[in-house]
C-alpha positions in Angstrom: 87.4 144.4 148.7 85.4 146.1 151.5 86.8 146.3 155.0 83.8 144.5 156.5 84.0 141.6 154.0 84.9 138.0 154.9 87.8 138.1 152.4 89.3 141.2 153.9 89.0 139.8 157.4 90.6 136.5 156.5 93.4 138.1 154.5 94.0 140.8 157.1 94.1 138.5 160.1 96.2 135.9 158.3 98.6 138.5 157.1 99.0 140.0 160.6 99.7 136.6 162.1 102.2 135.8 159.3 104.0 139.1 159.7 104.2 138.9 163.5 105.6 135.3 163.3 108.1 136.2 160.6 109.3 139.4 162.4 109.6 137.4 165.7 111.5 134.6 163.8 113.8 137.2 162.3 114.7 138.7 165.7 115.0 135.3 167.3 117.3 133.9 164.6 119.4 137.1 164.7 119.7 136.8 168.4 120.6 133.1 168.3 123.2 133.7 165.6 124.8 136.5 167.7 124.8 134.2 170.8 126.5 131.5 168.8 129.2 133.9 167.6 129.7 135.1 171.2 130.1 131.5 172.4 132.6 130.8 169.6 134.5 134.0 170.3 134.6 133.2 174.0 136.0 129.8 173.3 138.8 131.4 171.3 139.5 133.8 174.1 139.5 130.9 176.6 142.1 129.1 174.5 144.2 132.2 174.6 143.6 132.6 178.4 144.8 129.0 178.9 148.0 129.7 176.9 148.5 132.9 179.0 148.1 130.9 182.3 150.7 128.4 181.0 153.3 131.1 180.3 153.0 133.4 183.3 155.3 132.8 186.3 156.3 134.8 189.4 159.5 136.6 189.7 161.6 136.6 192.9 159.9 139.8 194.0 156.4 138.2 193.5 155.6 140.1 190.3 154.2 138.2 187.3 156.6 137.6 184.3 156.1 136.0 180.9 158.2 132.9 180.4 157.0 132.5 176.7 155.0 134.3 174.0 151.5 134.2 172.8 151.8 133.1 169.2 149.0 135.4 167.9 150.8 138.4 166.3 147.7 140.7 166.9 148.8 141.0 170.6 152.0 142.7 169.4 150.4 145.4 167.2 149.7 148.6 169.1 146.1 149.1 170.0 145.0 146.3 167.6 141.9 145.5 169.8 143.5 142.3 171.0 144.9 142.5 174.5 145.8 140.5 177.5 146.9 141.6 180.9 147.7 140.1 184.3 146.9 142.3 187.3 148.2 141.7 190.9 145.9 141.9 193.9 144.8 145.5 194.7 146.4 145.5 198.1 149.8 144.7 196.6 152.0 147.3 194.9 153.4 144.9 192.3 153.8 145.9 188.6 151.2 144.4 186.3 151.9 142.5 183.0 150.2 143.4 179.7 150.5 142.6 176.0 152.6 144.8 173.7 149.4 145.9 171.9 148.2 147.6 175.1 150.9 150.2 175.2 150.2 152.3 178.3 146.4 151.6 178.4 144.9 149.1 180.9 141.5 147.7 180.7 139.5 148.2 183.9 136.3 146.2 183.9 133.3 147.4 186.0 132.6 145.6 189.2 129.2 144.6 187.9 130.8 142.8 185.0 132.8 140.7 187.3 130.0 139.6 189.5 128.5 136.9 187.2 130.8 134.0 186.5 130.4 130.5 185.1 131.2 127.2 186.8 134.9 127.7 186.0 135.0 131.1 187.6 135.2 132.9 184.2 133.4 136.3 183.8 132.4 137.3 180.2 131.6 140.9 179.3 131.9 143.7 176.8 134.3 146.7 177.3 135.8 149.4 175.1 139.5 150.4 174.7 141.0 153.8 174.4 140.1 154.0 170.7 136.4 153.2 171.4 136.7 149.7 169.9 134.1 147.3 171.1 135.9 144.4 172.9 134.7 141.0 174.1 136.6 140.1 177.2 136.9 137.2 179.7 138.5 137.4 183.1 139.5 134.8 185.6 141.1 134.8 189.0 144.1 132.5 189.3 146.5 131.8 192.1 150.0 131.4 190.8 152.3 128.8 192.3 153.6 130.0 195.6 151.9 133.4 195.2 148.6 135.2 195.6 145.5 135.4 193.4 146.0 137.4 190.2 143.5 138.6 187.6 144.0 137.2 184.1 142.1 139.1 181.4 142.0 138.5 177.6 140.0 140.8 175.2 139.4 140.5 171.5 138.1 142.9 168.9 134.4 142.1 168.7 133.8 144.8 166.0 135.5 142.4 163.5 132.4 140.2 163.9 129.9 142.9 163.4 130.3 142.7 159.6 129.5 139.0 159.8 126.5 139.7 162.0 125.2 142.4 159.6 125.8 140.2 156.5 123.8 137.4 158.2 121.0 139.8 159.2 120.7 141.2 155.7 120.5 137.7 154.2 118.1 136.7 156.9 115.8 139.6 156.4 115.9 139.3 152.7 115.0 135.6 152.8 112.3 136.1 155.4 111.0 139.1 153.3 110.6 136.9 150.2 109.0 134.2 152.3 106.6 136.7 153.8 105.7 138.0 150.4 105.1 134.4 149.2 103.0 133.7 152.2 100.9 136.8 151.7 100.4 135.9 148.1 99.5 132.4 149.0 97.0 133.7 151.6 95.4 136.0 149.1 95.0 133.3 146.5 93.8 130.8 149.1 91.1 133.2 150.3 90.1 134.2 146.8 89.8 130.6 145.7 87.9 129.6 148.9 85.5 132.5 148.5 84.8 131.8 144.8 81.7 129.6 145.6 80.2 132.4 147.6 80.7 134.8 144.7 79.0 132.2 142.4 76.1 132.0 144.8 75.8 135.8 144.9 75.8 135.8 141.1 73.1 133.1 141.0 70.9 135.1 143.4 71.4 138.2 141.3 70.3 136.2 138.2 67.2 135.1 140.1 66.4 138.7 141.1 67.0 139.8 137.5 64.7 137.2 136.2 67.5 135.2 134.4 67.1 132.1 136.6 64.5 130.5 138.8 66.7 128.7 141.3 70.3 128.4 142.5 72.2 126.3 139.9 75.6 124.6 140.1 77.6 122.5 142.6 78.7 124.2 145.8 81.1 123.0 148.6 79.7 120.6 151.2 79.6 123.5 153.7 77.5 125.7 151.4 75.3 123.1 149.6 72.8 122.9 152.5 72.4 126.7 152.4 71.9 126.6 148.6 69.2 123.8 149.0 67.4 125.8 151.8 67.4 128.9 149.6 65.9 127.0 146.7 63.2 125.6 149.0 62.6 129.1 150.3 62.3 130.5 146.8 59.9 127.7 145.8 57.8 128.2 149.0 57.6 132.0 148.3 56.5 131.3 144.7 53.8 128.9 145.9 52.5 131.4 148.5 52.2 134.1 145.8 50.4 131.7 143.5 48.0 130.7 146.2 47.4 134.4 147.0 46.7 135.2 143.4 44.3 132.2 143.2 42.5 133.3 146.4 42.2 136.9 145.0 40.7 135.5 141.8 38.3 133.2 143.7 37.2 136.0 146.0 36.5 138.3 142.9 34.3 135.6 141.3 32.6 134.7 144.6 31.6 138.4 145.2 30.8 139.3 141.6 27.6 137.2 141.3 26.0 138.1 144.7 26.6 141.8 144.0 25.1 141.6 140.5 22.0 139.9 141.9 21.6 142.5 144.6 22.2 145.3 142.0 19.5 143.9 139.7 17.0 143.5 142.6 17.7 147.1 143.8 17.3 148.6 140.3 13.9 146.9 140.1 12.8 148.7 143.3 12.1 152.4 142.4 11.7 153.4 146.0 14.2 155.4 148.1 15.2 152.1 149.7 16.1 150.6 146.3 18.2 153.7 145.4 20.0 153.5 148.8 20.8 149.8 148.2 22.1 150.5 144.7 24.3 153.2 146.1 25.8 151.0 148.7 26.3 148.1 146.3 28.3 150.4 144.1 30.4 151.5 147.1 30.9 147.8 147.9 32.0 147.1 144.3 34.5 150.0 144.4 35.9 148.7 147.7 36.2 145.2 146.4 37.9 146.4 143.2 40.2 148.6 145.2 41.4 145.9 147.6 41.5 143.1 145.0 43.6 145.4 142.8 45.9 146.3 145.8 46.3 142.6 146.6 47.2 141.9 143.0 49.8 144.6 142.9 51.3 143.5 146.3 51.6 139.9 145.0 53.4 141.1 141.9 55.7 143.4 143.9 56.9 140.4 146.0 57.5 138.2 143.0 61.1 137.1 142.7 62.9 137.5 139.3 60.6 140.0 137.7 62.5 142.5 135.6 61.1 145.1 133.1 63.0 147.2 130.5 62.1 150.8 131.2 62.8 152.4 127.8 60.1 150.6 125.7 57.5 151.1 128.4 58.0 154.8 128.7 58.4 155.3 125.0 55.1 153.5 124.3 53.3 155.4 127.0 54.7 158.7 125.7 53.6 158.0 122.1 50.1 156.9 123.2 49.4 159.9 125.5 50.8 162.3 123.0 48.4 161.0 120.4 45.5 161.4 122.8 46.5 165.0 123.4 47.5 165.9 119.9 44.6 168.3 119.5 46.3 170.5 122.2 49.7 170.2 120.5 51.4 168.6 123.6 54.9 167.3 122.8 56.3 164.5 125.0 60.0 163.9 125.1 61.4 160.6 126.5 65.0 160.1 127.6 66.1 156.8 129.2 69.5 155.6 130.2 70.5 152.5 128.1 69.9 149.1 129.6 67.8 150.5 132.6 65.6 147.8 134.1 62.8 148.0 136.7 62.8 145.2 139.3 59.1 144.5 139.1 56.2 143.6 136.8 55.6 145.5 133.6 51.9 146.1 134.5 52.9 148.0 137.6 55.5 150.1 135.7 52.9 150.9 133.0 50.3 151.8 135.7 52.6 154.1 137.7 54.3 155.8 134.7 51.0 156.0 132.8 49.3 157.9 135.6 52.2 160.3 136.0 52.5 161.0 132.2 48.7 161.3 131.7 48.5 163.7 134.6 51.4 165.8 133.3 49.9 165.9 129.8 46.5 167.1 131.2 48.1 170.0 133.0 50.8 170.9 130.6 50.6 173.8 128.1 52.8 172.3 125.3 55.7 170.2 126.7 56.2 167.2 128.9 59.7 165.8 129.5 60.3 162.3 130.8 63.7 161.0 131.9 64.8 157.8 133.7 68.3 157.1 135.0 70.0 155.0 137.7 70.7 156.7 141.0 72.9 156.0 144.1 71.1 155.0 147.3 72.2 157.6 149.9 71.9 154.9 152.7 74.0 152.0 151.4 75.7 153.6 148.5 74.4 151.1 145.9 73.0 151.8 142.4 70.2 149.3 142.6 67.6 152.1 142.2 66.3 154.2 139.3 64.6 157.6 139.1 61.8 158.4 136.7 61.3 162.2 136.4 58.2 163.7 134.7 58.2 167.5 134.1 55.5 169.6 132.6 55.2 173.3 131.7 51.8 173.7 133.4 50.8 175.9 136.3 52.6 173.7 138.8 51.5 173.0 142.4 52.2 175.0 145.5 54.3 173.3 148.1 51.6 173.5 150.8 49.2 171.5 148.5 51.5 168.7 147.4 50.8 166.5 150.4 47.0 166.7 149.6 47.6 165.8 146.0 48.7 162.2 146.7 45.7 161.4 149.0 43.2 158.9 147.6 40.3 160.5 145.7 41.6 164.1 146.3 41.1 166.4 143.3 42.4 169.9 143.6 40.7 171.1 140.5 37.3 169.7 139.5 37.6 171.3 136.0 40.0 168.6 134.9 38.7 165.0 134.2 39.7 162.2 136.5 38.9 160.4 139.7 41.7 161.7 141.9 43.2 158.3 142.3 46.2 158.6 140.0 48.9 159.9 142.3 47.6 157.8 145.2 47.8 154.6 143.2 51.3 155.5 142.1 52.4 156.2 145.7 50.8 153.0 147.0 52.3 150.8 144.3 55.8 152.4 144.6 55.6 151.8 148.4 55.1 148.1 147.7 58.4 148.1 145.9 60.0 150.2 148.8 60.1 153.2 146.4 58.6 156.6 146.9 57.1 159.6 145.1 58.3 163.2 145.4 56.7 166.4 144.0 58.7 169.5 143.2 59.3 172.3 140.8 60.2 171.5 137.1 62.9 173.4 135.3 60.4 174.1 132.5 58.0 175.9 134.8 55.4 173.4 136.0 55.3 170.4 138.3 58.1 167.9 138.6 57.2 164.4 139.8 60.1 162.0 140.7 59.4 158.3 141.1 62.1 156.2 142.8 61.9 152.4 142.1 64.3 149.5 142.5 66.4 148.6 139.5 68.2 145.5 138.3 71.9 145.9 138.8 
């Protein structure tokens, strides 16, 4: 799955949203659970504070005294983390009153903790005892009967609840983790199922390009069916245009053939210089007509959808034929082709291009011509929808400064060899119609190397 694919984008964005929501939900639920525990803990402390208020009285000297007992035994265990204390106003030098669990320590809340109070005048806050235990405490000012305003404080060991909080968080994170995994799996399956029709359409288009089908077949979702119908109409229109072009080419050839033949016959009957000049120009016209009609025919074939040609039988047949033609010179032609390699184009064009290259190599070789064909990777998009045909000979080769001239139409670098000088030019032109190219270089066996890059069927 590529990073720029629709599947990746859908899965990635959905996964990010799901993870963000689950993480947010985890923190929110953990926070709400802790808040609920705090409220419940404060309610317990408030009940103890009410009992403390009911059991504290003033002695004759104005100091607070305990008339009863708090029934919770934790307030009697030394430094148990559960404490209560009654403190007189700061301007009075009266003794304070504290639970047995406090021993000599006294809890002194910060002024900031006492600033925020609820409607009943109760302040809630966290504080630590002398052992470092985390305490949850509430404090309230209360004026005893006939006396002044005293500070009543009750604190409980909040660390006892941390285990409950941790257990809840572990269970919460575990459940949300499993839920997140299930959501990611569901998202992945949903996207894969939703994108399946697009993969089917891609496969159908590949079959059309490979010559296995002529139109998009099958049922597509309602969102994609109009696209499939338009593609089928486009393919049909392209085929009709090509057919009309071929018909026009044939009609033009027949329309020009008869007038040129009549002019040629008339000119041949005229033995003057004028007749010779006319015959010469008629022949030039015939060559140009043949050239451009042939070019139009090749261009029409190159744009045909669905054309696919097996490379191995074409190269093998050309190798055998040209080796028989040159058997008096003892030329050996070796052909090596990767299995299943197919050229995305017409067999006539492959025969014309490869035939010109092999024939040229055989003419210039001393004894050996090596032909190979294999798939290659496109350096631009990284695909393997290309093939490379390499033709090596052991002849004299071609200097680098003359290779550009060799592919020009009608250019012959050595008049001693037979030919019209059109071979490499035709190959270059036909390959260009298929978006391919021709490259000349040095062969490993000593002569010229010609590499022909053409589109292949994946």
